[in-house]
mmJSON file of the N, C-alpha and C atoms, coordinates in Angstrom:
{"data_MODEL":{"atom_site":{
"group_PDB":["ATOM","ATOM","ATOM","ATOM","ATOM","ATOM","ATOM","ATOM","ATOM","ATOM","ATOM","ATOM","ATOM","ATOM","ATOM","ATOM","ATOM","ATOM","ATOM","ATOM","ATOM","ATOM","ATOM","ATOM","ATOM","ATOM","ATOM","ATOM","ATOM","ATOM","ATOM","ATOM","ATOM","ATOM","ATOM","ATOM","ATOM","ATOM","ATOM","ATOM","ATOM","ATOM","ATOM","ATOM","ATOM","ATOM","ATOM","ATOM","ATOM","ATOM","ATOM","ATOM","ATOM","ATOM","ATOM","ATOM","ATOM","ATOM","ATOM","ATOM","ATOM","ATOM","ATOM","ATOM","ATOM","ATOM","ATOM","ATOM","ATOM","ATOM","ATOM","ATOM","ATOM","ATOM","ATOM","ATOM","ATOM","ATOM","ATOM","ATOM","ATOM","ATOM","ATOM","ATOM","ATOM","ATOM","ATOM","ATOM","ATOM","ATOM","ATOM","ATOM","ATOM","ATOM","ATOM","ATOM","ATOM","ATOM","ATOM","ATOM","ATOM","ATOM","ATOM","ATOM","ATOM","ATOM","ATOM","ATOM","ATOM","ATOM","ATOM","ATOM","ATOM","ATOM","ATOM","ATOM","ATOM","ATOM","ATOM","ATOM","ATOM","ATOM","ATOM","ATOM","ATOM","ATOM","ATOM","ATOM","ATOM","ATOM","ATOM","ATOM","ATOM","ATOM","ATOM","ATOM","ATOM","ATOM","ATOM","ATOM","ATOM","ATOM","ATOM","ATOM","ATOM","ATOM","ATOM","ATOM","ATOM","ATOM","ATOM","ATOM","ATOM","ATOM","ATOM","ATOM","ATOM","ATOM","ATOM","ATOM","ATOM","ATOM","ATOM","ATOM","ATOM","ATOM","ATOM","ATOM","ATOM","ATOM","ATOM","ATOM","ATOM","ATOM","ATOM","ATOM","ATOM","ATOM","ATOM","ATOM","ATOM","ATOM","ATOM","ATOM","ATOM","ATOM","ATOM","ATOM","ATOM","ATOM","ATOM","ATOM","ATOM","ATOM","ATOM","ATOM","ATOM","ATOM","ATOM","ATOM","ATOM","ATOM","ATOM","ATOM","ATOM","ATOM","ATOM","ATOM","ATOM","ATOM","ATOM","ATOM","ATOM","ATOM","ATOM","ATOM","ATOM","ATOM","ATOM","ATOM","ATOM","ATOM","ATOM","ATOM","ATOM","ATOM","ATOM","ATOM","ATOM","ATOM","ATOM","ATOM","ATOM","ATOM","ATOM","ATOM","ATOM"],
"id":[1,2,3,4,5,6,7,8,9,10,11,12,13,14,15,16,17,18,19,20,21,22,23,24,25,26,27,28,29,30,31,32,33,34,35,36,37,38,39,40,41,42,43,44,45,46,47,48,49,50,51,52,53,54,55,56,57,58,59,60,61,62,63,64,65,66,67,68,69,70,71,72,73,74,75,76,77,78,79,80,81,82,83,84,85,86,87,88,89,90,91,92,93,94,95,96,97,98,99,100,101,102,103,104,105,106,107,108,109,110,111,112,113,114,115,116,117,118,119,120,121,122,123,124,125,126,127,128,129,130,131,132,133,134,135,136,137,138,139,140,141,142,143,144,145,146,147,148,149,150,151,152,153,154,155,156,157,158,159,160,161,162,163,164,165,166,167,168,169,170,171,172,173,174,175,176,177,178,179,180,181,182,183,184,185,186,187,188,189,190,191,192,193,194,195,196,197,198,199,200,201,202,203,204,205,206,207,208,209,210,211,212,213,214,215,216,217,218,219,220,221,222,223,224,225,226,227,228,229,230,231,232,233,234,235,236,237],
"type_symbol":["N","C","C","N","C","C","N","C","C","N","C","C","N","C","C","N","C","C","N","C","C","N","C","C","N","C","C","N","C","C","N","C","C","N","C","C","N","C","C","N","C","C","N","C","C","N","C","C","N","C","C","N","C","C","N","C","C","N","C","C","N","C","C","N","C","C","N","C","C","N","C","C","N","C","C","N","C","C","N","C","C","N","C","C","N","C","C","N","C","C","N","C","C","N","C","C","N","C","C","N","C","C","N","C","C","N","C","C","N","C","C","N","C","C","N","C","C","N","C","C","N","C","C","N","C","C","N","C","C","N","C","C","N","C","C","N","C","C","N","C","C","N","C","C","N","C","C","N","C","C","N","C","C","N","C","C","N","C","C","N","C","C","N","C","C","N","C","C","N","C","C","N","C","C","N","C","C","N","C","C","N","C","C","N","C","C","N","C","C","N","C","C","N","C","C","N","C","C","N","C","C","N","C","C","N","C","C","N","C","C","N","C","C","N","C","C","N","C","C","N","C","C","N","C","C","N","C","C","N","C","C","N","C","C","N","C","C"],
"label_atom_id":["N","CA","C","N","CA","C","N","CA","C","N","CA","C","N","CA","C","N","CA","C","N","CA","C","N","CA","C","N","CA","C","N","CA","C","N","CA","C","N","CA","C","N","CA","C","N","CA","C","N","CA","C","N","CA","C","N","CA","C","N","CA","C","N","CA","C","N","CA","C","N","CA","C","N","CA","C","N","CA","C","N","CA","C","N","CA","C","N","CA","C","N","CA","C","N","CA","C","N","CA","C","N","CA","C","N","CA","C","N","CA","C","N","CA","C","N","CA","C","N","CA","C","N","CA","C","N","CA","C","N","CA","C","N","CA","C","N","CA","C","N","CA","C","N","CA","C","N","CA","C","N","CA","C","N","CA","C","N","CA","C","N","CA","C","N","CA","C","N","CA","C","N","CA","C","N","CA","C","N","CA","C","N","CA","C","N","CA","C","N","CA","C","N","CA","C","N","CA","C","N","CA","C","N","CA","C","N","CA","C","N","CA","C","N","CA","C","N","CA","C","N","CA","C","N","CA","C","N","CA","C","N","CA","C","N","CA","C","N","CA","C","N","CA","C","N","CA","C","N","CA","C","N","CA","C","N","CA","C","N","CA","C","N","CA","C","N","CA","C","N","CA","C","N","CA","C"],
"label_alt_id":[null,null,null,null,null,null,null,null,null,null,null,null,null,null,null,null,null,null,null,null,null,null,null,null,null,null,null,null,null,null,null,null,null,null,null,null,null,null,null,null,null,null,null,null,null,null,null,null,null,null,null,null,null,null,null,null,null,null,null,null,null,null,null,null,null,null,null,null,null,null,null,null,null,null,null,null,null,null,null,null,null,null,null,null,null,null,null,null,null,null,null,null,null,null,null,null,null,null,null,null,null,null,null,null,null,null,null,null,null,null,null,null,null,null,null,null,null,null,null,null,null,null,null,null,null,null,null,null,null,null,null,null,null,null,null,null,null,null,null,null,null,null,null,null,null,null,null,null,null,null,null,null,null,null,null,null,null,null,null,null,null,null,null,null,null,null,null,null,null,null,null,null,null,null,null,null,null,null,null,null,null,null,null,null,null,null,null,null,null,null,null,null,null,null,null,null,null,null,null,null,null,null,null,null,null,null,null,null,null,null,null,null,null,null,null,null,null,null,null,null,null,null,null,null,null,null,null,null,null,null,null,null,null,null,null,null,null],
"label_comp_id":["UNK","UNK","UNK","UNK","UNK","UNK","UNK","UNK","UNK","UNK","UNK","UNK","UNK","UNK","UNK","UNK","UNK","UNK","UNK","UNK","UNK","UNK","UNK","UNK","UNK","UNK","UNK","UNK","UNK","UNK","UNK","UNK","UNK","UNK","UNK","UNK","UNK","UNK","UNK","UNK","UNK","UNK","UNK","UNK","UNK","UNK","UNK","UNK","UNK","UNK","UNK","UNK","UNK","UNK","UNK","UNK","UNK","UNK","UNK","UNK","UNK","UNK","UNK","UNK","UNK","UNK","UNK","UNK","UNK","UNK","UNK","UNK","UNK","UNK","UNK","UNK","UNK","UNK","UNK","UNK","UNK","UNK","UNK","UNK","UNK","UNK","UNK","UNK","UNK","UNK","UNK","UNK","UNK","UNK","UNK","UNK","UNK","UNK","UNK","UNK","UNK","UNK","UNK","UNK","UNK","UNK","UNK","UNK","UNK","UNK","UNK","UNK","UNK","UNK","UNK","UNK","UNK","UNK","UNK","UNK","UNK","UNK","UNK","UNK","UNK","UNK","UNK","UNK","UNK","UNK","UNK","UNK","UNK","UNK","UNK","UNK","UNK","UNK","UNK","UNK","UNK","UNK","UNK","UNK","UNK","UNK","UNK","UNK","UNK","UNK","UNK","UNK","UNK","UNK","UNK","UNK","UNK","UNK","UNK","UNK","UNK","UNK","UNK","UNK","UNK","UNK","UNK","UNK","UNK","UNK","UNK","UNK","UNK","UNK","UNK","UNK","UNK","UNK","UNK","UNK","UNK","UNK","UNK","UNK","UNK","UNK","UNK","UNK","UNK","UNK","UNK","UNK","UNK","UNK","UNK","UNK","UNK","UNK","UNK","UNK","UNK","UNK","UNK","UNK","UNK","UNK","UNK","UNK","UNK","UNK","UNK","UNK","UNK","UNK","UNK","UNK","UNK","UNK","UNK","UNK","UNK","UNK","UNK","UNK","UNK","UNK","UNK","UNK","UNK","UNK","UNK","UNK","UNK","UNK","UNK","UNK","UNK"],
"label_asym_id":["A","A","A","A","A","A","A","A","A","A","A","A","A","A","A","A","A","A","A","A","A","A","A","A","A","A","A","A","A","A","A","A","A","A","A","A","A","A","A","A","A","A","A","A","A","A","A","A","A","A","A","A","A","A","A","A","A","A","A","A","A","A","A","A","A","A","A","A","A","A","A","A","A","A","A","A","A","A","A","A","A","A","A","A","A","A","A","A","A","A","A","A","A","A","A","A","A","A","A","A","A","A","A","A","A","A","A","A","A","A","A","A","A","A","A","A","A","A","A","A","A","A","A","A","A","A","A","A","A","A","A","A","A","A","A","A","A","A","A","A","A","A","A","A","A","A","A","A","A","A","A","A","A","A","A","A","A","A","A","A","A","A","A","A","A","A","A","A","A","A","A","A","A","A","A","A","A","A","A","A","A","A","A","A","A","A","A","A","A","A","A","A","A","A","A","A","A","A","A","A","A","A","A","A","A","A","A","A","A","A","A","A","A","A","A","A","A","A","A","A","A","A","A","A","A","A","A","A","A","A","A","A","A","A","A","A","A"],
"label_entity_id":["1","1","1","1","1","1","1","1","1","1","1","1","1","1","1","1","1","1","1","1","1","1","1","1","1","1","1","1","1","1","1","1","1","1","1","1","1","1","1","1","1","1","1","1","1","1","1","1","1","1","1","1","1","1","1","1","1","1","1","1","1","1","1","1","1","1","1","1","1","1","1","1","1","1","1","1","1","1","1","1","1","1","1","1","1","1","1","1","1","1","1","1","1","1","1","1","1","1","1","1","1","1","1","1","1","1","1","1","1","1","1","1","1","1","1","1","1","1","1","1","1","1","1","1","1","1","1","1","1","1","1","1","1","1","1","1","1","1","1","1","1","1","1","1","1","1","1","1","1","1","1","1","1","1","1","1","1","1","1","1","1","1","1","1","1","1","1","1","1","1","1","1","1","1","1","1","1","1","1","1","1","1","1","1","1","1","1","1","1","1","1","1","1","1","1","1","1","1","1","1","1","1","1","1","1","1","1","1","1","1","1","1","1","1","1","1","1","1","1","1","1","1","1","1","1","1","1","1","1","1","1","1","1","1","1","1","1"],
"label_seq_id":[1,1,1,2,2,2,3,3,3,4,4,4,5,5,5,6,6,6,7,7,7,8,8,8,9,9,9,10,10,10,11,11,11,12,12,12,13,13,13,14,14,14,15,15,15,16,16,16,17,17,17,18,18,18,19,19,19,20,20,20,21,21,21,22,22,22,23,23,23,24,24,24,25,25,25,26,26,26,27,27,27,28,28,28,29,29,29,30,30,30,31,31,31,32,32,32,33,33,33,34,34,34,35,35,35,36,36,36,37,37,37,38,38,38,39,39,39,40,40,40,41,41,41,42,42,42,43,43,43,44,44,44,45,45,45,46,46,46,47,47,47,48,48,48,49,49,49,50,50,50,51,51,51,52,52,52,53,53,53,54,54,54,55,55,55,56,56,56,57,57,57,58,58,58,59,59,59,60,60,60,61,61,61,62,62,62,63,63,63,64,64,64,65,65,65,66,66,66,67,67,67,68,68,68,69,69,69,70,70,70,71,71,71,72,72,72,73,73,73,74,74,74,75,75,75,76,76,76,77,77,77,78,78,78,79,79,79],
"pdbx_PDB_ins_code":[null,null,null,null,null,null,null,null,null,null,null,null,null,null,null,null,null,null,null,null,null,null,null,null,null,null,null,null,null,null,null,null,null,null,null,null,null,null,null,null,null,null,null,null,null,null,null,null,null,null,null,null,null,null,null,null,null,null,null,null,null,null,null,null,null,null,null,null,null,null,null,null,null,null,null,null,null,null,null,null,null,null,null,null,null,null,null,null,null,null,null,null,null,null,null,null,null,null,null,null,null,null,null,null,null,null,null,null,null,null,null,null,null,null,null,null,null,null,null,null,null,null,null,null,null,null,null,null,null,null,null,null,null,null,null,null,null,null,null,null,null,null,null,null,null,null,null,null,null,null,null,null,null,null,null,null,null,null,null,null,null,null,null,null,null,null,null,null,null,null,null,null,null,null,null,null,null,null,null,null,null,null,null,null,null,null,null,null,null,null,null,null,null,null,null,null,null,null,null,null,null,null,null,null,null,null,null,null,null,null,null,null,null,null,null,null,null,null,null,null,null,null,null,null,null,null,null,null,null,null,null,null,null,null,null,null,null],
"Cartn_x":[0.844,0.0,0.888,0.483,1.261,0.768,1.718,1.385,1.476,0.475,0.473,0.187,0.994,0.785,0.568,-0.49,-0.755,-0.275,0.639,1.169,0.537,0.957,0.396,0.609,1.85,2.131,2.58,2.878,3.4,2.692,2.565,2.071,3.294,3.528,4.669,4.167,4.779,4.353,5.512,5.227,6.214,5.927,6.854,6.671,6.993,6.971,7.214,8.656,9.534,10.94,11.205,10.156,10.296,10.791,12.057,12.607,12.752,12.61,12.779,11.553,11.568,10.459,10.693,9.664,9.771,8.685,9.047,8.074,7.659,6.361,5.883,4.765,4.79,3.755,2.382,1.397,0.024,-0.426,-1.541,-2.031,-2.279,-2.924,-3.197,-1.911,-0.977,0.308,1.099,1.035,1.735,1.134,-0.189,-0.835,-0.496,-0.451,-0.061,1.367,2.257,3.656,3.782,3.068,3.115,2.574,1.481,0.921,1.941,2.592,3.601,4.749,5.225,6.316,5.924,4.688,4.227,4.191,3.749,3.697,5.106,6.04,7.431,7.98,7.742,8.214,7.63,6.322,5.654,6.231,6.42,6.952,8.365,9.169,10.542,10.587,9.682,9.621,9.173,8.19,7.734,8.851,9.582,10.69,11.722,11.977,12.945,12.504,11.192,10.657,10.487,10.653,10.47,11.511,11.089,12.014,12.983,14.056,15.029,14.388,13.459,12.773,11.911,11.217,10.376,11.24,12.35,13.252,13.806,14.14,14.655,13.604,12.322,11.227,11.105,11.375,11.257,12.601,13.648,14.956,15.764,15.6,16.34,17.139,18.383,19.209,18.897,19.252,19.044,19.795,20.999,21.803,21.092,20.559,19.83,18.572,17.861,16.651,16.986,18.042,18.438,18.924,19.64,20.106,18.92,17.926,16.722,15.956,15.859,15.123,15.783,17.074,17.787,17.667,17.157,17.003,15.957,16.137,15.135,13.848,12.735,11.427,11.34,12.065,11.967,12.806,13.593,14.386,13.48,12.71,11.686,12.274,12.195,12.747,12.011,10.777,10.016,10.434,11.205,11.584,12.963],
"Cartn_y":[-1.18,0.0,1.241,2.268,3.506,4.502,5.206,6.319,7.59,8.452,9.7,10.851,11.884,13.101,14.226,14.985,16.102,17.378,18.083,19.356,20.477,21.716,22.858,22.767,22.514,22.529,21.182,20.242,18.969,17.807,16.75,15.508,14.621,14.204,13.364,11.929,11.067,9.675,8.768,7.809,6.801,5.607,5.328,4.246,2.893,1.908,0.538,0.309,1.293,1.145,1.629,1.862,2.177,3.576,3.706,4.983,6.008,5.651,6.604,7.47,8.681,9.617,10.454,10.673,11.503,12.567,13.79,14.883,15.104,15.123,15.465,16.475,17.499,18.524,17.963,18.304,17.952,18.894,18.603,19.448,20.871,21.025,22.373,23.057,22.303,22.876,23.366,22.617,23.013,24.289,24.378,25.593,26.796,26.601,27.69,28.131,27.176,27.492,28.282,27.857,28.558,29.976,30.121,31.456,32.335,31.763,32.513,32.944,32.042,32.375,33.49,33.464,34.537,35.87,35.853,37.067,37.615,36.748,37.171,37.809,37.182,37.713,39.104,39.251,40.535,41.614,41.3,42.271,42.702,41.767,42.106,42.975,42.739,43.592,44.999,45.105,46.415,47.156,46.48,47.089,47.645,46.912,47.323,48.613,48.832,49.997,51.246,51.134,52.292,53.367,54.614,55.735,55.813,56.56,56.731,57.396,58.315,58.989,57.998,57.131,56.136,55.148,54.746,53.837,54.497,55.778,56.512,56.559,56.749,56.8,55.505,54.371,53.092,52.605,53.422,53.119,52.055,51.965,50.98,51.706,51.346,51.95,51.321,51.992,51.46,50.136,50.057,48.835,47.67,47.921,46.875,46.445,47.417,47.099,46.245,46.59,45.815,44.423,44.336,43.031,42.13,42.691,41.918,41.518,42.42,42.146,41.051,40.864,39.844,38.449,38.351,37.027,36.226,34.919,34.095,33.996,33.782,33.747,32.658,31.573,30.47,30.724,31.799,32.169,32.951,32.23,32.794,33.135,34.409,34.794,34.17,33.657,33.044,31.599,31.009,29.611,29.485],
"Cartn_z":[0.0,0.0,0.0,-0.762,-0.836,0.196,0.812,1.689,0.867,0.966,0.218,1.165,1.094,1.851,0.86,1.006,0.104,0.772,0.089,0.561,-0.253,-0.005,-0.705,-2.201,-2.636,-4.051,-4.596,-3.75,-4.228,-3.564,-4.302,-3.736,-3.537,-2.328,-2.002,-1.914,-2.669,-2.649,-2.286,-1.424,-1.095,-1.995,-2.865,-3.825,-3.235,-4.072,-3.617,-3.223,-3.459,-3.089,-1.667,-0.896,0.521,0.794,1.164,1.624,0.511,-0.734,-1.832,-2.03,-1.491,-1.638,-2.881,-3.652,-4.845,-4.794,-5.159,-5.206,-6.643,-6.864,-8.2,-8.033,-8.862,-8.717,-9.046,-8.237,-8.572,-9.687,-10.314,-11.408,-10.92,-9.775,-9.263,-8.824,-8.252,-7.852,-9.047,-10.133,-11.35,-11.929,-11.931,-12.421,-11.556,-10.243,-9.349,-9.619,-9.834,-10.112,-11.419,-12.468,-13.753,-13.595,-12.863,-12.615,-11.875,-10.885,-10.121,-11.033,-11.891,-12.806,-13.756,-14.258,-15.15,-14.422,-13.169,-12.364,-12.107,-11.776,-11.566,-12.835,-13.977,-15.256,-15.516,-15.28,-15.497,-14.586,-13.313,-12.353,-12.729,-13.167,-13.535,-14.787,-15.737,-16.937,-16.555,-15.639,-15.183,-14.456,-13.613,-12.891,-13.866,-14.926,-15.935,-16.64,-16.762,-17.479,-16.615,-15.297,-14.432,-14.72,-14.57,-14.762,-13.579,-13.768,-12.687,-11.472,-11.693,-10.588,-9.798,-10.52,-9.836,-9.05,-9.635,-8.924,-7.668,-7.782,-6.62,-5.513,-5.9,-4.918,-4.127,-4.767,-4.054,-3.51,-3.705,-3.107,-3.831,-5.158,-5.946,-7.02,-7.181,-8.22,-9.568,-10.64,-11.993,-12.154,-11.616,-11.716,-11.019,-9.821,-9.098,-9.853,-10.436,-11.2,-12.412,-13.121,-14.298,-13.911,-12.796,-12.317,-11.983,-11.314,-10.973,-12.239,-13.19,-14.424,-15.263,-15.102,-15.872,-15.286,-14.071,-13.454,-14.21,-14.344,-15.028,-14.204,-14.883,-14.216,-13.164,-13.334,-12.36,-11.108,-11.102,-9.927,-8.976,-8.19,-7.331,-5.972,-5.555,-4.248,-3.07,-3.287,-2.187,-1.927,-2.825,-2.624,-2.056],
"occupancy":[1.0,1.0,1.0,1.0,1.0,1.0,1.0,1.0,1.0,1.0,1.0,1.0,1.0,1.0,1.0,1.0,1.0,1.0,1.0,1.0,1.0,1.0,1.0,1.0,1.0,1.0,1.0,1.0,1.0,1.0,1.0,1.0,1.0,1.0,1.0,1.0,1.0,1.0,1.0,1.0,1.0,1.0,1.0,1.0,1.0,1.0,1.0,1.0,1.0,1.0,1.0,1.0,1.0,1.0,1.0,1.0,1.0,1.0,1.0,1.0,1.0,1.0,1.0,1.0,1.0,1.0,1.0,1.0,1.0,1.0,1.0,1.0,1.0,1.0,1.0,1.0,1.0,1.0,1.0,1.0,1.0,1.0,1.0,1.0,1.0,1.0,1.0,1.0,1.0,1.0,1.0,1.0,1.0,1.0,1.0,1.0,1.0,1.0,1.0,1.0,1.0,1.0,1.0,1.0,1.0,1.0,1.0,1.0,1.0,1.0,1.0,1.0,1.0,1.0,1.0,1.0,1.0,1.0,1.0,1.0,1.0,1.0,1.0,1.0,1.0,1.0,1.0,1.0,1.0,1.0,1.0,1.0,1.0,1.0,1.0,1.0,1.0,1.0,1.0,1.0,1.0,1.0,1.0,1.0,1.0,1.0,1.0,1.0,1.0,1.0,1.0,1.0,1.0,1.0,1.0,1.0,1.0,1.0,1.0,1.0,1.0,1.0,1.0,1.0,1.0,1.0,1.0,1.0,1.0,1.0,1.0,1.0,1.0,1.0,1.0,1.0,1.0,1.0,1.0,1.0,1.0,1.0,1.0,1.0,1.0,1.0,1.0,1.0,1.0,1.0,1.0,1.0,1.0,1.0,1.0,1.0,1.0,1.0,1.0,1.0,1.0,1.0,1.0,1.0,1.0,1.0,1.0,1.0,1.0,1.0,1.0,1.0,1.0,1.0,1.0,1.0,1.0,1.0,1.0,1.0,1.0,1.0,1.0,1.0,1.0,1.0,1.0,1.0,1.0,1.0,1.0,1.0,1.0,1.0,1.0,1.0,1.0],
"B_iso_or_equiv":[0.0,0.0,0.0,0.0,0.0,0.0,0.0,0.0,0.0,0.0,0.0,0.0,0.0,0.0,0.0,0.0,0.0,0.0,0.0,0.0,0.0,0.0,0.0,0.0,0.0,0.0,0.0,0.0,0.0,0.0,0.0,0.0,0.0,0.0,0.0,0.0,0.0,0.0,0.0,0.0,0.0,0.0,0.0,0.0,0.0,0.0,0.0,0.0,0.0,0.0,0.0,0.0,0.0,0.0,0.0,0.0,0.0,0.0,0.0,0.0,0.0,0.0,0.0,0.0,0.0,0.0,0.0,0.0,0.0,0.0,0.0,0.0,0.0,0.0,0.0,0.0,0.0,0.0,0.0,0.0,0.0,0.0,0.0,0.0,0.0,0.0,0.0,0.0,0.0,0.0,0.0,0.0,0.0,0.0,0.0,0.0,0.0,0.0,0.0,0.0,0.0,0.0,0.0,0.0,0.0,0.0,0.0,0.0,0.0,0.0,0.0,0.0,0.0,0.0,0.0,0.0,0.0,0.0,0.0,0.0,0.0,0.0,0.0,0.0,0.0,0.0,0.0,0.0,0.0,0.0,0.0,0.0,0.0,0.0,0.0,0.0,0.0,0.0,0.0,0.0,0.0,0.0,0.0,0.0,0.0,0.0,0.0,0.0,0.0,0.0,0.0,0.0,0.0,0.0,0.0,0.0,0.0,0.0,0.0,0.0,0.0,0.0,0.0,0.0,0.0,0.0,0.0,0.0,0.0,0.0,0.0,0.0,0.0,0.0,0.0,0.0,0.0,0.0,0.0,0.0,0.0,0.0,0.0,0.0,0.0,0.0,0.0,0.0,0.0,0.0,0.0,0.0,0.0,0.0,0.0,0.0,0.0,0.0,0.0,0.0,0.0,0.0,0.0,0.0,0.0,0.0,0.0,0.0,0.0,0.0,0.0,0.0,0.0,0.0,0.0,0.0,0.0,0.0,0.0,0.0,0.0,0.0,0.0,0.0,0.0,0.0,0.0,0.0,0.0,0.0,0.0,0.0,0.0,0.0,0.0,0.0,0.0],
"pdbx_formal_charge":[null,null,null,null,null,null,null,null,null,null,null,null,null,null,null,null,null,null,null,null,null,null,null,null,null,null,null,null,null,null,null,null,null,null,null,null,null,null,null,null,null,null,null,null,null,null,null,null,null,null,null,null,null,null,null,null,null,null,null,null,null,null,null,null,null,null,null,null,null,null,null,null,null,null,null,null,null,null,null,null,null,null,null,null,null,null,null,null,null,null,null,null,null,null,null,null,null,null,null,null,null,null,null,null,null,null,null,null,null,null,null,null,null,null,null,null,null,null,null,null,null,null,null,null,null,null,null,null,null,null,null,null,null,null,null,null,null,null,null,null,null,null,null,null,null,null,null,null,null,null,null,null,null,null,null,null,null,null,null,null,null,null,null,null,null,null,null,null,null,null,null,null,null,null,null,null,null,null,null,null,null,null,null,null,null,null,null,null,null,null,null,null,null,null,null,null,null,null,null,null,null,null,null,null,null,null,null,null,null,null,null,null,null,null,null,null,null,null,null,null,null,null,null,null,null,null,null,null,null,null,null,null,null,null,null,null,null],
"auth_seq_id":[1,1,1,2,2,2,3,3,3,4,4,4,5,5,5,6,6,6,7,7,7,8,8,8,9,9,9,10,10,10,11,11,11,12,12,12,13,13,13,14,14,14,15,15,15,16,16,16,17,17,17,18,18,18,19,19,19,20,20,20,21,21,21,22,22,22,23,23,23,24,24,24,25,25,25,26,26,26,27,27,27,28,28,28,29,29,29,30,30,30,31,31,31,32,32,32,33,33,33,34,34,34,35,35,35,36,36,36,37,37,37,38,38,38,39,39,39,40,40,40,41,41,41,42,42,42,43,43,43,44,44,44,45,45,45,46,46,46,47,47,47,48,48,48,49,49,49,50,50,50,51,51,51,52,52,52,53,53,53,54,54,54,55,55,55,56,56,56,57,57,57,58,58,58,59,59,59,60,60,60,61,61,61,62,62,62,63,63,63,64,64,64,65,65,65,66,66,66,67,67,67,68,68,68,69,69,69,70,70,70,71,71,71,72,72,72,73,73,73,74,74,74,75,75,75,76,76,76,77,77,77,78,78,78,79,79,79],
"auth_comp_id":["UNK","UNK","UNK","UNK","UNK","UNK","UNK","UNK","UNK","UNK","UNK","UNK","UNK","UNK","UNK","UNK","UNK","UNK","UNK","UNK","UNK","UNK","UNK","UNK","UNK","UNK","UNK","UNK","UNK","UNK","UNK","UNK","UNK","UNK","UNK","UNK","UNK","UNK","UNK","UNK","UNK","UNK","UNK","UNK","UNK","UNK","UNK","UNK","UNK","UNK","UNK","UNK","UNK","UNK","UNK","UNK","UNK","UNK","UNK","UNK","UNK","UNK","UNK","UNK","UNK","UNK","UNK","UNK","UNK","UNK","UNK","UNK","UNK","UNK","UNK","UNK","UNK","UNK","UNK","UNK","UNK","UNK","UNK","UNK","UNK","UNK","UNK","UNK","UNK","UNK","UNK","UNK","UNK","UNK","UNK","UNK","UNK","UNK","UNK","UNK","UNK","UNK","UNK","UNK","UNK","UNK","UNK","UNK","UNK","UNK","UNK","UNK","UNK","UNK","UNK","UNK","UNK","UNK","UNK","UNK","UNK","UNK","UNK","UNK","UNK","UNK","UNK","UNK","UNK","UNK","UNK","UNK","UNK","UNK","UNK","UNK","UNK","UNK","UNK","UNK","UNK","UNK","UNK","UNK","UNK","UNK","UNK","UNK","UNK","UNK","UNK","UNK","UNK","UNK","UNK","UNK","UNK","UNK","UNK","UNK","UNK","UNK","UNK","UNK","UNK","UNK","UNK","UNK","UNK","UNK","UNK","UNK","UNK","UNK","UNK","UNK","UNK","UNK","UNK","UNK","UNK","UNK","UNK","UNK","UNK","UNK","UNK","UNK","UNK","UNK","UNK","UNK","UNK","UNK","UNK","UNK","UNK","UNK","UNK","UNK","UNK","UNK","UNK","UNK","UNK","UNK","UNK","UNK","UNK","UNK","UNK","UNK","UNK","UNK","UNK","UNK","UNK","UNK","UNK","UNK","UNK","UNK","UNK","UNK","UNK","UNK","UNK","UNK","UNK","UNK","UNK","UNK","UNK","UNK","UNK","UNK","UNK"],
"auth_asym_id":["A","A","A","A","A","A","A","A","A","A","A","A","A","A","A","A","A","A","A","A","A","A","A","A","A","A","A","A","A","A","A","A","A","A","A","A","A","A","A","A","A","A","A","A","A","A","A","A","A","A","A","A","A","A","A","A","A","A","A","A","A","A","A","A","A","A","A","A","A","A","A","A","A","A","A","A","A","A","A","A","A","A","A","A","A","A","A","A","A","A","A","A","A","A","A","A","A","A","A","A","A","A","A","A","A","A","A","A","A","A","A","A","A","A","A","A","A","A","A","A","A","A","A","A","A","A","A","A","A","A","A","A","A","A","A","A","A","A","A","A","A","A","A","A","A","A","A","A","A","A","A","A","A","A","A","A","A","A","A","A","A","A","A","A","A","A","A","A","A","A","A","A","A","A","A","A","A","A","A","A","A","A","A","A","A","A","A","A","A","A","A","A","A","A","A","A","A","A","A","A","A","A","A","A","A","A","A","A","A","A","A","A","A","A","A","A","A","A","A","A","A","A","A","A","A","A","A","A","A","A","A","A","A","A","A","A","A"],
"auth_atom_id":["N","CA","C","N","CA","C","N","CA","C","N","CA","C","N","CA","C","N","CA","C","N","CA","C","N","CA","C","N","CA","C","N","CA","C","N","CA","C","N","CA","C","N","CA","C","N","CA","C","N","CA","C","N","CA","C","N","CA","C","N","CA","C","N","CA","C","N","CA","C","N","CA","C","N","CA","C","N","CA","C","N","CA","C","N","CA","C","N","CA","C","N","CA","C","N","CA","C","N","CA","C","N","CA","C","N","CA","C","N","CA","C","N","CA","C","N","CA","C","N","CA","C","N","CA","C","N","CA","C","N","CA","C","N","CA","C","N","CA","C","N","CA","C","N","CA","C","N","CA","C","N","CA","C","N","CA","C","N","CA","C","N","CA","C","N","CA","C","N","CA","C","N","CA","C","N","CA","C","N","CA","C","N","CA","C","N","CA","C","N","CA","C","N","CA","C","N","CA","C","N","CA","C","N","CA","C","N","CA","C","N","CA","C","N","CA","C","N","CA","C","N","CA","C","N","CA","C","N","CA","C","N","CA","C","N","CA","C","N","CA","C","N","CA","C","N","CA","C","N","CA","C","N","CA","C","N","CA","C","N","CA","C","N","CA","C","N","CA","C","N","CA","C","N","CA","C"],
"pdbx_PDB_model_num":[1,1,1,1,1,1,1,1,1,1,1,1,1,1,1,1,1,1,1,1,1,1,1,1,1,1,1,1,1,1,1,1,1,1,1,1,1,1,1,1,1,1,1,1,1,1,1,1,1,1,1,1,1,1,1,1,1,1,1,1,1,1,1,1,1,1,1,1,1,1,1,1,1,1,1,1,1,1,1,1,1,1,1,1,1,1,1,1,1,1,1,1,1,1,1,1,1,1,1,1,1,1,1,1,1,1,1,1,1,1,1,1,1,1,1,1,1,1,1,1,1,1,1,1,1,1,1,1,1,1,1,1,1,1,1,1,1,1,1,1,1,1,1,1,1,1,1,1,1,1,1,1,1,1,1,1,1,1,1,1,1,1,1,1,1,1,1,1,1,1,1,1,1,1,1,1,1,1,1,1,1,1,1,1,1,1,1,1,1,1,1,1,1,1,1,1,1,1,1,1,1,1,1,1,1,1,1,1,1,1,1,1,1,1,1,1,1,1,1,1,1,1,1,1,1,1,1,1,1,1,1,1,1,1,1,1,1]
}}}
């Protein structure tokens, strides 16, 4: 018999090999992850387009904004 634990974004299943746990995204977890990646991409593009005055207002330099905008969408600061 398989033991299954459902987490927020992943379903963890213990297979027939006993101690070998494997994480696989559930369908809803995968959709949430894709939505999150799209949001990260959108935010980074917006940050890249801000004027120097707007960046100064939020306390970010142009160099920092460009560095953040160059990060890949899957590089999620929450993980």
